C-alpha positions in Angstrom: 0.0 0.0 0.0 1.1 3.5 0.2 1.9 6.4 2.3 -1.7 7.7 2.4 -4.5 6.8 4.7 -6.9 4.9 2.4 -10.3 6.0 2.4 -16.0 -14.6 -8.3 -15.3 -18.0 -8.8 -11.8 -19.0 -9.8 -10.1 -17.4 -12.9 -12.7 -16.5 -15.6 -12.8 -18.5 -18.7 -10.4 -17.2 -21.3 -12.3 -18.0 -24.5 -10.6 -18.0 -27.9 -11.9 -18.7 -31.4 -10.1 -22.1 -31.6 -13.2 -23.8 -32.9 -13.5 -25.2 -29.3 -13.3 -23.5 -26.0 -10.0 -24.0 -24.1 -10.1 -24.8 -20.4 -9.1 -22.6 -17.5 -5.8 -24.5 -17.1 -4.4 -22.8 -20.2 -3.8 -19.6 -18.1 -0.2 -19.7 -16.8 -1.0 -17.1 -14.1 -2.1 -18.8 -10.9 -5.0 -17.1 -9.1 -5.2 -14.5 -11.8 -8.5 -13.1 -10.4 -7.1 -12.9 -6.8 -9.9 -15.0 -5.4 -7.9 -17.4 -3.4 -6.3 -16.2 -0.1 -4.3 -17.5 2.8 -6.3 -15.2 5.1 -9.0 -12.6 4.5 -7.3 -9.2 4.3 -7.9 -6.9 7.3 -5.9 -3.8 6.4 -3.8 -2.1 3.7 -0.5 -3.5 2.5 -1.6 -7.2 2.7 -0.9 -8.5 -0.8 0.8 -11.5 0.8 -2.7 -12.5 2.1 -3.5 -13.4 -1.5 -2.2 -16.8 -2.6 0.7 -16.8 -5.1 1.1 -13.0 -5.4 3.8 -11.0 -3.5 5.5 -7.7 -3.3 9.1 -7.5 -4.8 9.9 -4.7 -2.3 10.7 -5.2 1.3 8.3 -2.3 2.2 5.5 -3.6 4.3 3.7 -0.3 4.8 3.8 3.1 3.2 4.9 3.6 -0.4 6.0 0.4 -2.2 3.4 -1.9 -0.6 0.5 -3.0 -2.8 -2.9 -3.9 -1.5 -5.3 -6.8 -1.6 -9.0 -6.3 -1.8 -11.7 -8.9 -1.1 -15.4 -8.9 -0.4 -14.6 -10.6 2.9 -12.5 -7.6 4.0 -13.7 -4.5 5.9 -16.1 -2.4 3.9 -15.0 1.1 3.0 -11.3 0.1 3.6 -10.2 -2.9 1.6 -13.5 -4.5 0.9 -15.2 -5.1 -2.5 -17.0 -3.2 -4.0 -16.7 -0.3 -1.5 -13.2 0.6 -0.3 -10.9 3.5 0.4 -10.4 4.5 -3.3 -14.1 4.4 -4.3 -16.6 1.8 -5.4 -15.7 -0.9 -7.9 -17.1 -4.3 -8.4 -14.5 -7.0 -9.3 -14.2 -7.7 -13.0 -14.3 -11.4 -12.1 -15.4 -12.8 -8.7 -15.0 -10.9 -5.5 -11.4 -9.7 -5.3 -8.6 -7.7 -7.0 -5.3 -6.1 -6.1 -4.3 -2.5 -6.1 -1.1 -0.5 -6.7 0.2 3.1 -7.2 1.5 3.9 -10.7 2.4 7.5 -9.8 2.4 9.6 -6.6 2.8 13.4 -6.6 5.0 13.2 -3.5 7.3 11.4 -2.7 8.6 11.5 -6.2 9.3 8.3 -8.2 7.3 6.1 -5.8 5.9 2.9 -7.3 4.2 -0.3 -6.3 4.4 -3.7 -8.1 2.6 -7.0 -8.1 4.7 -10.2 -8.7 3.7 -13.8 -9.3 5.4 -17.0 -10.2 4.0 -18.6 -13.4 2.6 -22.1 -13.3 5.3 -23.3 -15.8 8.4 -21.6 -17.3 7.9 -20.1 -20.7 9.2 -21.9 -23.8 11.7 -20.2 -26.1 10.3 -19.0 -29.4 6.7 -19.4 -28.3 4.4 -16.4 -28.5 2.2 -15.7 -25.5 -0.8 -13.4 -25.1 -0.9 -11.4 -21.8 -4.1 -9.7 -20.7 -5.4 -8.0 -17.6 -8.2 -5.6 -16.5 -7.3 -2.3 -14.9 -9.5 0.4 -13.2 -8.6 3.8 -11.9 -9.5 4.7 -8.3 -12.4 7.2 -8.0 -10.3 9.3 -5.6 -7.5 9.9 -8.2 -6.9 13.3 -9.6 -4.7 12.0 -12.4 -4.6 9.1 -14.9 -2.1 7.5 -17.3 -1.6 4.8 -19.9 1.7 3.8 -18.5 1.5 0.3 -17.1 3.4 -2.8 -18.3 4.6 -6.3 -17.5 8.1 -7.5 -17.0 9.0 -11.2 -17.6 11.8 -12.4 -15.4 13.8 -15.7 -15.3 13.9 -15.5 -11.5 12.0 -14.0 -8.6 12.7 -10.4 -7.8 12.7 -9.9 -4.1 14.3 -7.9 -1.3 14.1 -4.6 -3.2 14.9 -2.1 -0.4 13.2 1.0 -1.9 10.0 2.1 -3.6 11.8 3.5 -6.6 10.9 2.4 -10.2 12.3 -1.1 -10.8 15.2 -1.0 -13.2 13.7 -3.2 -15.8 12.2 -2.7 -19.3 8.8 -4.3 -19.5 8.3 -6.6 -22.6 4.6 -5.9 -22.7 3.3 -2.3 -22.3 -0.1 -0.8 -22.6 -1.0 0.7 -25.9 -0.4 4.5 -25.9 -3.8 6.3 -25.6 -5.5 3.4 -23.9 -5.9 5.6 -20.8 -7.2 4.0 -17.6 -10.4 5.5 -16.2 -13.0 5.0 -13.5 -15.8 3.8 -15.9 -15.5 0.1 -15.3 -12.4 -1.8 -16.4 -9.8 -1.1 -19.1 -8.3 -4.1 -21.0 -4.5 -4.1 -21.2 -3.0 -6.7 -23.5 -0.1 -7.5 -25.7 1.9 -10.4 -27.2 5.3 -11.6 -26.0 7.7 -14.0 -27.7 9.6 -15.8 -24.9 13.3 -16.1 -24.8 12.8 -19.3 -22.7 12.9 -19.9 -19.0 10.9 -16.9 -17.8 9.3 -17.9 -14.5 7.8 -14.7 -13.0 5.9 -11.6 -14.1 5.9 -8.2 -12.5 3.1 -5.7 -13.1 3.4 -1.9 -12.7 4.7 1.3 -14.1 8.4 1.0 -14.8 8.9 4.6 -15.9 10.2 7.3 -13.6 8.1 10.4 -13.1 9.8 12.3 -15.9 8.9 9.7 -18.4 5.4 8.9 -17.1 2.5 10.3 -19.0 0.3 12.0 -16.4 -3.0 13.7 -17.3 -5.7 15.3 -15.3 -8.7 13.1 -14.9 -10.7 14.9 -12.2 -9.2 18.2 -11.0 -11.5 18.2 -8.0 -10.4 14.8 -6.7 -8.4 14.6 -3.5 -5.7 12.2 -4.6 -2.6 13.6 -6.1 -1.7 10.2 -7.5 -2.6 7.4 -9.9 -3.9 4.3 -8.1 -5.4 1.3 -10.0 -7.2 -1.9 -9.2 -5.9 -4.9 -11.2 -8.0 -8.1 -12.0 -8.4 -11.0 -14.3 -4.7 -11.5 -15.2 -4.0 -14.0 -18.0 -1.0 -15.4 -19.9 -1.7 -18.0 -22.5 0.4 -19.5 -25.3 -0.6 -18.7 -28.9 0.3 -22.1 -30.2 -1.6 -25.4 -30.6 -0.7 -29.0 -31.2 -0.6 -30.2 -34.8 -3.7 -32.3 -34.2 -5.8 -29.2 -33.7 -4.6 -27.2 -36.8 -7.3 -28.3 -39.1 -10.0 -26.8 -36.9 -8.3 -23.6 -35.7 -9.5 -20.3 -36.9 -6.9 -17.7 -37.9 -8.0 -15.2 -35.3 -9.0 -14.9 -31.7 -11.7 -12.9 -30.0 -11.2 -11.6 -26.4 -13.0 -11.4 -24.1 -15.9 -13.6 -25.3 -18.5 -13.3 -23.8 -17.9 -9.6 -23.1 -19.4 -6.9 -20.9 -17.6 -4.2 -22.8 -15.1 -3.7 -25.6 -14.1 -6.8 -27.7 -10.7 -7.2 -29.3 -9.7 -9.1 -32.5 -6.2 -10.6 -32.7 -4.7 -12.6 -35.5 -2.7 -15.7 -34.7 -0.1 -14.8 -37.3 0.5 -11.5 -39.2 -1.5 -11.2 -42.4 0.3 -12.1 -45.6 -2.4 -10.5 -47.7 -5.2 -7.9 -47.1 -8.4 -8.9 -45.4 -11.8 -7.5 -44.5 -13.4 -7.9 -41.1 -17.1 -7.2 -40.7 -19.3 -7.3 -37.5 -23.0 -7.7 -37.8 -25.5 -7.2 -34.9 -28.4 -9.5 -33.9 -30.6 -7.9 -36.5 -28.1 -8.7 -39.3 -26.9 -5.0 -39.7 -23.3 -4.3 -40.4 -22.1 -2.3 -37.4 -18.3 -2.4 -38.0 -16.1 -2.9 -41.1 -12.3 -3.1 -40.9 -9.8 -3.2 -43.8 -6.7 -5.0 -42.6 -3.4 -4.6 -44.5 -0.6 -7.2 -44.8 1.4 -7.4 -41.7 -1.5 -6.6 -39.4 -1.7 -8.8 -36.3 -3.7 -6.9 -33.7 -5.1 -6.5 -31.2 -7.8 -4.4 -32.9 -10.8 -3.1 -31.0 -14.1 -4.0 -32.7 -16.0 -1.0 -31.3 -18.7 -3.0 -29.5 -18.4 -1.3 -26.2 -21.5 0.8 -26.7 -23.6 -2.0 -28.4 -26.6 -3.5 -26.7 -26.5 -7.1 -25.4 -26.9 -9.8 -28.0 -25.1 -12.2 -30.3 -22.8 -10.6 -32.9 -21.1 -12.3 -35.9 -17.5 -11.5 -36.9 -16.7 -12.4 -40.5 -13.1 -12.3 -41.8 -12.6 -12.5 -45.6 -9.1 -12.9 -47.2 -8.9 -13.9 -50.8 -11.4 -16.7 -51.4 -11.5 -17.7 -47.7 -14.1 -16.6 -45.2 -14.2 -17.4 -41.5 -17.1 -16.6 -39.1 -17.1 -16.4 -35.3 -19.8 -15.6 -32.8 -19.5 -12.9 -30.1 -21.8 -12.9 -27.1 -22.2 -9.3 -25.8 -23.6 -9.4 -22.3 
């Protein structure tokens, strides 16, 4: 947690367009929705109450100590949905973690979440990382600076709250600014070097290189504090036995309560057209994709009403159709 006084189910299904739905076990992040705990959190700075997750810093209070929120915790403090930073239902289940990405003072204060993966990453394999992030209602500022660092060993015993001296391999897309209106999807692909065993989530930039913009000038908090939920890491490879029934693209999340993203399994070698039709059969989105495109590409369904939508991808003489359930 930080220097200020702070006013479910298991991991959600990660559904891809593989022709069949893959099981929960595909996620390499244990307890990615923060549901499982050693003990119910009772105060700030208790990330270690959450199973598998830990703080790379030795700080156990004040700046540099991330938080764990659960519905079993004290309401208005570290409960869910009401807690010190506002009111936010978990994206999945009854829990999430929280960390500072920026603090006005002290300068260059950061908080990070770390977890050991279920299995080491394999060299040359491409993985898709995704998580949901939400800005605290009390925050005056916001940013798009958040990333993920893949490490070959646990990072522990860090004696300060300064930005960690690592370059994250996956970073949020510039302009994908985190806000208080529900959850913001952060995702990206990573080709493993091999042997990566841990991931660390946070803002790795110092203050001078962090994009800080005013979100609510009247808010009390001179900082950027976010809730993090539904963390996933999945390989984008399949066994040869499945190749005949695999679609060339993936849809995430599906079902969805908000925006939906389209990602190709491999960069396009020729142009393609993607169309999205609503339950009434009307074309609501058309995308022209050029060679080299891989995604992720937002499909613009965040404002659409609930229903079943169809995504059609046409490239040359080939057409592939996938269904999206908008909740």
